[in-house]
C-alpha positions as CSV (number, residue, x, y, z in Angstrom):
1,X,68.4,121.4,148.5
2,X,69.3,118.8,145.8
3,X,71.8,116.0,145.6
4,X,72.0,114.3,142.2
5,X,74.0,111.2,141.9
6,X,75.1,109.8,138.4
7,X,77.5,107.5,137.2
8,X,76.1,104.1,138.0
9,X,75.4,101.3,135.9
10,X,76.5,97.5,135.0
11,X,80.2,96.6,135.2
12,X,82.1,93.3,135.2
13,X,84.0,92.2,138.1
14,X,87.2,93.9,138.5
15,X,86.0,96.7,136.6
16,X,85.7,100.5,137.8
17,X,83.1,103.2,137.9
18,X,83.2,106.8,139.0
19,X,80.2,107.9,140.8
20,X,79.2,111.7,141.1
21,X,76.9,113.7,143.2
22,X,76.0,117.2,142.3
23,X,74.8,119.3,145.1
24,X,72.8,122.5,144.8
25,X,70.9,124.9,147.1
26,X,73.4,124.8,149.8
27,X,76.8,125.9,150.6
28,X,78.6,123.0,149.7
29,X,81.9,123.6,151.1
30,X,80.5,123.7,154.8
31,X,79.2,120.3,154.5
32,X,80.6,116.7,155.2
33,X,79.8,114.8,152.2
34,X,79.5,111.1,152.2
35,X,78.6,108.0,150.3
36,X,76.4,105.3,151.6
37,X,75.0,102.1,149.8
38,X,72.2,99.5,150.3
39,X,72.2,96.1,148.8
40,X,69.0,94.1,148.5
41,X,67.8,93.0,151.8
42,X,70.4,94.8,153.9
43,X,70.8,97.8,155.9
44,X,72.3,101.2,154.3
45,X,76.0,101.2,155.1
46,X,78.7,104.0,155.2
47,X,81.1,103.7,152.4
48,X,83.2,106.9,152.6
49,X,83.0,110.3,153.9
50,X,85.1,113.3,153.3
51,X,85.0,116.2,155.8
52,X,84.4,120.0,154.9
53,X,87.4,121.5,156.5
54,X,90.6,119.8,155.7
55,X,89.1,117.4,153.4
56,X,90.1,114.5,155.7
57,X,88.5,111.0,154.5
58,X,87.2,108.1,156.1
59,X,86.4,104.7,154.7
60,X,84.7,101.5,155.7
61,X,87.1,98.8,155.9
62,X,85.9,96.6,153.0
63,X,86.4,99.8,150.8
64,X,89.9,100.8,151.8
65,X,92.3,100.7,148.9
66,X,89.7,100.1,146.3
67,X,87.4,103.3,146.7
68,X,88.3,106.9,146.7
69,X,86.2,109.7,147.7
70,X,86.9,113.2,146.6
71,X,85.3,116.6,146.3
72,X,85.4,119.6,144.1
73,X,84.0,122.6,146.1
74,X,84.2,124.8,142.9
75,X,81.9,122.6,141.1
76,X,79.7,121.5,144.3
77,X,80.6,118.1,143.6
78,X,81.6,114.9,145.3
79,X,82.9,111.8,143.8
80,X,83.4,108.2,144.4
81,X,86.1,106.4,142.4
82,X,85.4,102.5,142.6
83,X,88.0,100.1,141.2
84,X,88.4,96.4,141.5
85,X,84.6,96.0,141.9
86,X,83.2,92.8,143.2
87,X,79.8,91.4,142.9
88,X,79.2,92.2,146.7
89,X,79.4,95.8,145.7
90,X,76.3,95.6,143.9
91,X,73.9,98.3,145.6
92,X,72.2,101.4,145.3
93,X,74.7,104.2,146.3
94,X,73.4,107.3,147.8
95,X,75.0,110.7,148.5
96,X,74.7,112.5,152.0
97,X,75.4,116.0,153.0
98,X,75.6,116.7,156.5
99,X,76.3,119.4,159.0
100,X,75.2,120.2,162.4
101,X,71.3,120.2,162.3
102,X,71.2,119.7,158.7
103,X,71.0,116.4,156.7
104,X,70.2,115.8,153.1
105,X,70.2,112.5,150.8
106,X,70.2,111.9,147.3
107,X,67.9,109.5,145.4
108,X,70.7,107.0,144.8
109,X,72.2,105.5,141.7
110,X,72.4,101.8,141.0
111,X,75.6,99.9,140.8
112,X,75.6,96.3,139.3
113,X,78.7,94.3,139.4
114,X,78.0,91.0,137.2
115,X,79.6,89.1,134.5
């Protein structure tokens, strides 16, 4: 199983980025997909999750209204659209694929929000 994140980079405050996570080696549609992030010196935290069945979503409170998670089961890809970025959004963003008894992580993509 491979999860490969992309789309990170340097962006100014107020800007936008779209992260992608391409999955292979698993039946993508059966997995709940989520994004986590880890800032320097802090614990990894949940950003958003999109469930496999109805595609319902959940967000951390600080991301609601700014971030949008979506998935394309035909492309085995999950996305994170991030708008109105703030310096405190600076972190490594990780993709996670999870179902009962199975749990996979990507290597992460760096997002830096700075002027």
